[in-house]
C-alpha positions, -999 to 999 in steps of 0.1 A, spaced: 672 379 424 648 408 421 618 415 443 584 401 434 557 423 421 537 440 449 499 439 446 485 474 446 459 474 474 454 490 507 478 477 534 457 464 563 485 464 589 487 499 603 524 498 611 534 484 577 512 510 561 529 538 580 564 525 571 555 522 535 540 557 534 572 572 549 595 554 525 575 562 494 568 598 504 605 604 508 612 588 475 585 608 458 599 641 472 634 631 461 622 623 426 604 656 423 635 675 434 657 656 409 632 663 381 632 700 388 670 702 389 677 680 359 650 693 336 647 729 350 609 722 355 587 741 379 572 714 402 548 717 431 541 686 452 515 685 480 509 654 502 485 648 530 488 618 553 459 599 568 463 620 599 460 652 579 497 662 581 509 682 552 541 675 532 550 697 503 577 706 478 580 735 454 609 742 432 600 779 431 575 779 459 541 763 463 522 796 462 537 808 429 532 775 412 495 774 424 489 810 411 505 801 378 483 770 376 451 790 383 460 816 356 468 788 331 436 770 340 415 801 337 430 809 303 424 773 292 388 775 303 383 809 286 399 795 254 377 764 256 346 785 260 357 808 232 364 778 209 330 763 217 313 796 210 331 800 177 322 765 168 285 771 176 285 803 157 299 785 126 273 758 130 245 783 133 257 801 102 257 769 82 223 760 94 210 794 85 224 793 50 209 758 45 175 770 57 176 800 33 186 776 5 156 753 13 132 782 14 145 794 -20 141 760 -35 106 757 -21 96 790 -36 110 779 -70 90 746 -68 59 767 -61 66 788 -92 77 819 -73 109 841 -76 117 826 -111 129 859 -125 164 856 -113 169 821 -126 188 814 -159 179 788 -186 200 761 -170 184 765 -136 150 766 -151 157 733 -170 169 717 -138 138 729 -120 116 715 -148 133 681 -146 128 681 -108 91 689 -112 87 661 -139 103 636 -116 82 647 -86 50 645 -107 58 610 -120 65 598 -85 33 614 -72 13 596 -100 29 563 -92 22 566 -56 -14 576 -63 -19 546 -86 -4 523 -59 -27 537 -32 -58 533 -55 -48 497 -63 -44 489 -26 -77 505 -19 -94 485 -46 -78 453 -34 -92 460 1 -126 466 -14 -124 433 -33 -114 415 -1 -143 430 18 -166 420 -11 -154 384 -9 -159 384 28 -194 398 26 -202 373 -2 -191 344 20 -211 357 50 -241 362 27 -238 326 14 -236 312 49 -266 332 60 -285 319 29 -277 283 37 -286 288 73 -319 304 63 -327 276 38 -320 250 65 -342 268 90 -370 270 63 -368 233 56 -370 226 93 -400 249 97 -418 232 68 -410 198 83 -425 209 117 -456 222 99 -461 189 81 -455 171 114 -482 192 131 -506 186 102 -501 148 103 -505 148 141 -537 168 139 -551 144 113 -541 114 133 -558 127 165 -590 138 147 -595 104 131 -624 96 107 -648 121 124 -631 150 107 -636 133 73 -673 125 79 -685 161 77 -713 162 51 -746 178 44 -778 157 41 -814 165 39 -836 162 69 -854 130 76 -891 131 68 -900 113 100 -879 135 123 -900 157 144 -873 178 161 -854 189 131 -862 215 105 -868 208 69 -836 227 60 -804 208 53 -783 204 85 -748 192 94 -748 157 106 -720 148 130 -714 112 140 -732 80 129 -770 75 130 -782 47 152 -809 23 142 -830 7 169 -849 -27 164 -880 -29 186 -886 -66 184 -887 -96 163 -912 -93 134 -916 -56 140 -907 -30 115 -873 -12 117 -876 24 124 -851 51 124 -850 72 155 -833 100 136 -821 117 168 -802 148 159 -771 148 181 -753 181 182 -715 176 190 -690 204 195 -662 203 170 -628 217 181 -607 230 152 -569 226 149 -550 257 144 -516 253 128 
């Protein structure tokens, strides 16, 4: 019956960890030696324990293998840099050619440098200009229609506001007229019949205190009876009253 699968995690027990390190280290060194012999491979193996102790194996020597690695790594780095440089150079060349092509097309659209173009190129340019002009006109028409629609919308909004203000103004005018009528009726009710009794009459012939000119009589004339069988005389006293006007 085979062994169960070992979970790969740090061994907490110090003794068990040291025993496992020794066993697996020896096995790893043995496998490296066998691989170098069987496959004629140049192998360098370096191991440091938790205490800092060095264990190493080199089929042709650790130093030689490290020098070879450094040379190979340096060459690979140089090759990588060179490849990246070459790739960037090609990209810059493509972008430059595209930029020049765009500048040439722009000059052609502006009507410049047309001398070197043949009939086919001129026809293609003409079609492009016609398409661009048609699209420009369509866009201009669309913008104008949108602007007109906005103006109509604002006109409708202003019309609604104007209508509301007119209704409000008419309501306030009716209210003001009603208040004026109410004030007039109140003034007439307070003044009573005295305000309607203003009239001009000639002076009494027997009055001694009044002039012969017509005067404004305010109030009622009082008649006094002196006694039974005596004649009725009019005192004709001119009473002057102060009249207060109502200002609406």
